[in-house]
N, C-alpha and C positions, 0 to 999 in steps of 0.2 A: 472604543478598544485602541491604543496605543507602538504601530509598530516602530522596533528598532532592529538594521539591518548595520551590521559589526561585522569586517572580515576583519578575518585570523587572523586565514594565513590563506595563501592561494601558490597549492603544489601544483606543475608541469611531471604529472604520472609520468608519458613517455612526450614524448614530439608531438603533439594535436591534443592530450589530456591533458584538457583540467579542471580539479577540481582545489572547494572551500571551504573551511569551516566557518560558518556564520550562524550567529544570532540572533533570535529577538523574542519581540517581548508581546502573551499573551493575559490582559489583564492582572498586574506586574512579579506576572514569572517570567522571567528566565531560559527561557526554549530553547536545544542545541539545534543546527541540523546539520543537512552536509553537500552543496551543492557542485554536482559534476557536468560538462560539459567537454564538449570534442573543435577545437579553434582549426579543425581542418573543413567545416562544412560551416559555406559563407551564408547572413544575413540573417534576422529574426526565425529560426520553429518552436514545434512543438515542442512542452513541459511538461509533465511525467513527475507525480508528486508517487516517493516513496514510503510508505506508513508498516512500521516494525513488525513482529514478533511481539509475542507481550513478554521476551528478555528486556526489549526496551531497541533504547534506537543501537543498537550495535555494530560493528564491524561487517558483519553480510546484509546491512539492510544497505550501508554504502557502495557492498561489490557490485548492486542489482546500479544502485544510479548511477555507479560507471559506467554499470553491462548501458544502461542505455543510455550514455552521451553514447557510448559511440555507435551506438544504432544510427544516432543523428538526434535525439532528444538532449533539451536541456533537459533535467532530471535534478528532483528533491530531495533527498532522504526528509522523514521529521520528526519529528521530537513531540513523542505525545505527553510522555509522562513530564517534564520537563528537568531544564538542567541536566540533560543531559545523563537522568537517572537507570541504571538500568540494576536488573535484578538476577546470583548468582544461585537461585533457588525458586521452582512453581512455587512455594507459598506466598514468597513476595514481589514473584509477575501475579500468581493471582490478585491478592491485596491491587497494585496498581491497573489492573484491569480495571476493577473492582471501584477505585479511586474514581476514574475517568466515564466510565461508563452513568455510577451518579449522578453526576452532572449535572447531563448531555449536552447541558447553551454550552458551559464552556467548555470542553470536548469539540466543539459543529467552530465554537471560534479558535480555539486554537487548532484546525485543521484552517478554515476558514485565512488567519492570520500567514498563514507558512501558501496558499493556494494565492494572497496577494503579491510574495515577497519572494514567488517563483515566478509568479508574472512580474510583473519590474523589471526587472533582468531583461537586459538590454540583449541576448540571444533566445531569449522566450519570448513567439508571436502568443502577448495573451490573450486571443478566439482560438486555441488548437489545442487546447490543456485535459489533463487523463490522467488516474489517480491507478496505482495499483496496493495490494498489500497481502499480507501474509501471515496468518490465525489472525492470532487480536487486528493486522494491522485491515486485513481477506475482510472485519467484521466492519471496521468503522468503513475502508471508501464504499461499501458496501447500505450505509448510515447514512455517508453523505450523498450518495444514488438516490434518495428517498425521500430526503428532505432539500430533491429538487436542483441539487446543485447545477452552477453552467457549467458543464464537464466533460468531457462528449464522450468521453465514457469509465469504465470502472475493471480494477480484474481483480480479479476475488482464485488468491491461492491458500491453499486450503484454513479456508476461514471458517469463523462462525455463520451459521445463516440464518436463524432468528432476532423474530427482535421485537420489543415494544410499541418498535413503533411503524406499522403495515406503509408498503409505500402506497397513493392516491393516483387514481386512475387520473392521466393526466396532468401528476410533475414529475414525473421524472425527465430527465432530460438524457442522462446520457445514456447509453449502450452500454448492456451488463453486462461482463463473460465471467462465469464461479470455471475454476479447477479446480478440483476434487477429487482424490485416495480412495475407488474401491475399496481399500478398506477402509477407508478413518472410524474407528469408532465414535472419533466424537463429533460428528454426522446424521442422526442418526436417520433413519427414509424415510418415520413419518418424520419426520424435519424438514426433510429432500422437496419431500409429496409438498405441505404448507408451502414452500420455499417455494415452486416452476401454479402452482395451485397461487400466490398470492400477486405475481407474476405476470401472472394467464389474464388473472380481473385489471391489476393496474394494466393489461397494456402498456410492456412494457418492452425494450427491440434486448434479447434476451437468451445467454446463453451458456449449456453445465454440457464441463468436459468431464465426463470420468474415463478415468486412466489403473486401469482394471491392476493387482494389488500394491497399486501403493498405499499409505497409510497417511498419515499423521505427521505432520510437516515433513515428508516429500520433496519437498526442492531445496535443503539445506544440509550440506552432507555434513553440517555440528551435530543433524539431528542423531544418529547411531548414537554416538556419545552419551547427550544426553538423559537418549531416551536409560541406557545399560542405567545411566546412572542414578534416574533414578524413576525407574523402574517402573516407563511410560511409557507406550506402544507408538513412542516416535521410528521415525524411520527414513530414509534417505533412501530415492527412487533417477538412480540415473536418468532412466528410459521414462522417466511422468514430468521429473523438470523440462528436463530436455524439449521433451515434446508441448510441455505444459509452458516452454516459456515460444520455441513457434506459435505454435496458438492464436497467445497475447502481441504478439510479432501479427501475424496473418489478419487481430486487428485492426491494430491500429493501420496496417496496411489502410484495411478498408473506410475506416472513420477520419484519418490523413487527409485522405483526399488530398 
């Protein structure tokens, strides 16, 4: 697996926030990520990978990377589709997701290359890495946690919970936080119960947070427009967005002591 790091642009958005577009390679495919850190913080700090929704690596995942940078982390918004590919329609998004998960080994490599890139950055403490993900990204970070990746923690925001490769006892190293909307129709009560049973059986340190009245994609302000455009049960929920971000911060405070 070859890793290529290409600094395309470094832009201080404010006096302290530094961002850079980065290109890296996995199995001959160029991936286009986005790195952010705040230079008012001194020395190596924890790194956080941000995995995008099924729409692809877009401005939303970049915004979350910037928010993490302002909290004192070095964040990398990763590209799981390759070439910064994005979907404009749910049908295309579904195809992109299927392409990734139909070759699970390749998907794991893509995540791992991004993780090694983040670890190699001079502002990152390579021993303190976490990952967060939204929708498809939530499923992705839960998958790498199940595979035993060396992560301090993972946070899934309105992500899918099912898996063909359940967690095994003693394998999961990461602490797991699932942030879920009570009115999200994409995760059934049976799927939630199965996920909890899986975590309990594997003795994973996990927590599920339920936000009342929240639908799928509750953290994304673009959800309302997409839901209306495509007739899907997507809806931004400011209260759930802020509460889930606070829950993530609280977990990070504990795991990154």
